[in-house]
C-alpha positions in Angstrom: -16.6 -33.8 -29.4 -16.9 -30.0 -28.9 -15.9 -28.5 -25.6 -18.6 -28.1 -23.0 -20.4 -24.8 -23.1 -20.2 -22.7 -19.9 -23.3 -22.1 -17.9 -25.0 -18.9 -19.1 -24.4 -17.2 -15.7 -20.6 -17.6 -16.0 -20.3 -16.1 -19.5 -19.0 -12.6 -20.0 -21.7 -10.1 -20.9 -21.9 -9.5 -24.7 -24.5 -8.6 -27.3 -25.2 -12.3 -27.7 -25.3 -12.9 -24.0 -26.6 -9.8 -22.2 -26.9 -11.6 -18.8 -24.7 -9.7 -16.3 -22.2 -11.6 -14.1 -23.6 -12.6 -10.7 -23.0 -10.2 -7.9 -20.5 -10.6 -5.0 -22.1 -10.3 -1.6 -20.1 -8.1 0.9 -20.9 -8.2 4.6 -19.6 -5.4 6.8 -19.9 -6.2 10.5 -19.2 -4.4 13.8 -15.5 -5.1 14.0 -13.0 -2.3 13.6 -11.8 -2.1 10.0 -14.9 -0.9 8.2 -12.6 1.0 5.8 -11.5 -2.4 4.5 -15.1 -3.2 3.5 -15.7 0.1 1.8 -12.3 -0.1 -0.1 -13.3 -3.5 -1.4 -16.7 -2.2 -2.6 -14.9 0.7 -4.3 -12.6 -1.6 -6.2 -15.4 -4.0 -7.2 -17.6 -1.2 -8.5 -14.6 0.3 -10.5 -14.3 -3.1 -12.1 -17.9 -3.0 -13.1 -18.7 -5.8 -10.6 -22.2 -5.9 -9.1 -22.2 -5.8 -5.3 -24.8 -6.7 -2.8 -23.9 -5.1 0.5 -25.2 -6.1 3.9 -24.4 -3.9 6.9 -25.0 -5.1 10.4 -26.7 -2.8 12.9 -23.7 -2.9 15.3 -21.4 -1.7 12.5 -23.1 1.7 12.1 -21.4 3.3 15.0 -18.0 1.8 14.1 -18.4 3.0 10.5 -19.2 6.5 11.7 -16.3 6.6 14.2 -13.8 5.3 11.6 -15.0 7.1 8.4 -17.5 9.8 9.4 -20.2 8.1 7.3 -23.7 8.1 8.7 -25.5 5.1 7.3 -29.0 5.8 8.7 -32.0 6.8 6.6 -32.8 6.0 3.0 -30.7 5.8 -0.2 -27.9 4.0 1.5 -26.4 3.0 -1.9 -26.1 6.7 -2.9 -24.6 7.4 0.5 -21.9 4.8 -0.1 -21.2 6.1 -3.6 -20.9 9.7 -2.3 -18.6 8.5 0.5 -16.4 6.7 -2.1 -16.5 9.6 -4.5 -18.0 7.4 -7.2 -20.5 8.5 -9.8 -24.2 8.0 -9.1 -24.4 6.2 -12.4 -23.0 3.2 -10.5 -26.0 2.9 -8.3 -27.4 0.1 -10.5 -24.3 -1.9 -9.5 -24.9 -1.6 -5.8 -27.7 -2.9 -3.6 -27.7 -2.4 0.1 -29.7 -4.6 2.5 -30.4 -4.3 6.2 -29.1 -7.2 8.3 -32.6 -8.1 9.5 -33.9 -8.7 5.9 -33.9 -12.4 5.9 -36.3 -12.3 2.9 -33.6 -10.5 0.8 -32.1 -12.2 -2.3 -28.8 -13.3 -0.8 -30.6 -15.4 1.8 -31.6 -18.0 -0.9 -29.4 -20.5 -2.6 -31.5 -20.0 -5.8 -30.1 -16.5 -6.0 -26.9 -16.8 -8.0 -23.8 -15.0 -6.7 -20.1 -15.4 -7.3 -19.6 -15.7 -3.5 -19.3 -13.6 -0.4 -16.8 -11.6 1.6 -17.3 -10.8 5.2 -15.0 -7.8 5.8 -14.3 -7.0 8.5 -15.7 -10.0 10.3 -16.4 -9.6 14.0 -16.0 -12.6 16.4 -19.8 -12.5 17.0 -20.5 -12.9 13.3 -17.8 -15.5 13.0 -19.4 -17.5 15.7 -22.8 -17.4 14.1 -21.5 -18.5 10.7 -19.3 -21.3 12.1 -22.1 -22.7 14.2 -24.9 -22.4 11.6 -26.8 -19.7 13.5 -28.6 -17.9 10.6 -30.7 -15.3 12.4 -29.2 -12.4 10.5 -28.8 -11.8 6.7 -25.0 -11.8 6.9 -24.9 -15.1 8.7 -27.6 -16.6 6.4 -25.9 -15.4 3.2 -22.6 -16.9 4.4 -24.4 -20.1 5.2 -25.9 -20.2 1.8 -22.5 -19.5 0.2 -21.1 -22.5 1.9 -23.9 -24.9 1.2 -23.9 -23.9 -2.5 -20.1 -24.4 -2.6 -19.4 -20.9 -3.6 -16.4 -18.8 -2.5 -16.6 -17.5 1.1 -13.8 -15.2 2.2 -13.7 -14.2 5.9 -11.5 -11.3 6.9 -11.4 -11.6 10.7 -10.6 -8.5 12.9 -9.5 -9.4 16.4 -6.2 -9.6 18.2 -5.2 -11.7 20.0 -7.4 -14.7 19.1 -8.6 -16.9 21.9 -9.3 -20.6 21.6 -13.0 -20.0 20.7 -12.0 -17.7 17.9 -9.4 -20.2 16.6 -11.9 -23.1 16.8 -14.5 -21.2 14.8 -11.9 -20.1 12.2 -10.7 -23.7 11.9 -14.2 -25.0 11.5 -14.9 -22.5 8.7 -11.7 -23.4 7.0 -12.6 -27.1 7.1 -15.9 -26.2 5.5 -14.2 -24.5 2.6 -14.1 -20.9 3.6 -11.0 -18.8 2.9 -9.6 -17.2 6.1 -7.9 -14.0 5.1 -6.8 -11.8 8.0 -5.5 -8.3 7.3 -1.9 -9.1 8.0 0.9 -6.5 8.0 3.2 -7.0 5.1 6.6 -5.4 4.5 8.6 -7.1 1.7 7.9 -4.5 -1.0 8.0 -0.7 -0.9 4.2 -0.6 -1.8 3.4 -1.7 1.7 5.2 1.3 3.5 2.0 3.1 4.3 -1.5 2.5 5.8 -3.0 2.8 2.3 -0.4 0.3 1.1 -1.4 -2.2 3.8 -5.1 -1.7 3.0 -4.4 -2.2 -0.7 -2.6 -5.5 0.0 -5.5 -6.9 1.9 -8.0 -5.8 -0.7 -5.9 -7.1 -3.5 -5.6 -10.5 -1.8 -9.5 -10.6 -1.6 -9.8 -9.7 -5.3 -7.3 -12.5 -6.2 -9.7 -15.0 -4.6 -12.3 -14.1 -7.2 -9.9 -14.0 -10.1 -10.4 -10.2 -10.5 -7.4 -8.3 -12.0 -6.0 -5.3 -10.2 -2.9 -3.1 -9.8 -3.2 -2.3 -6.1 0.4 -3.4 -5.5 3.5 -4.7 -7.2 3.4 -8.5 -7.3 6.4 -10.5 -6.2 8.6 -11.1 -9.3 7.6 -7.9 -10.9 10.3 -5.9 -9.2 14.0 -6.1 -9.0 15.1 -7.0 -5.5 18.1 -5.2 -4.1 21.5 -6.9 -4.1 21.7 -9.5 -1.3 18.0 -9.6 -0.7 16.3 -12.9 0.0 15.1 -14.8 -3.0 11.5 -15.2 -1.7 9.3 -13.5 0.9 9.7 -14.8 4.3 13.2 -16.3 3.8 15.9 -15.3 6.3 
């Protein structure tokens, strides 16, 4: 018996199979850390990965304060590409949706995606997703991602967490979401700068989708100094 043939949407693009790989939905919300969302988009586009970006209204001011980027007006995809210093030729890889567009493609389960990343995820958005309140495109797209059993990665940005936050995070984890907070990491020289810490978080997100990257040195690819612990986290 011959091996099963993959579904057409999962095949790599080729002359015999011109269908592009499904997009990854990225939601940027009003929590601090918008740079994480834009860095993820940058790496995805560089990999030739299609991205469908949803930006919440409350994130606009945060984005401006943290990056200087004004997201108002038209041609938001071109604004993002210009901010990331990426060529305009990539505009076909990036779609930008307003958060009130509940008629947009990511709101339907019939729209194929590889999954979704909410980065950064505010506690308000977290509460909506965890409790099935789908009155915004970010929340609806996340709800669709869960119900279709696709990969949902949530990058929460709050400190400290209260019991409501923890309950919502636990609820999403039980539903199959990956909870990936931007944790500080120190065990390799790569992580000795802000950029290194950002690269670590973005690399961990890319790992969840099986996307190769060289954003940091992986454990085992370096030679630890004499007397160092044999594994991260060991005393």
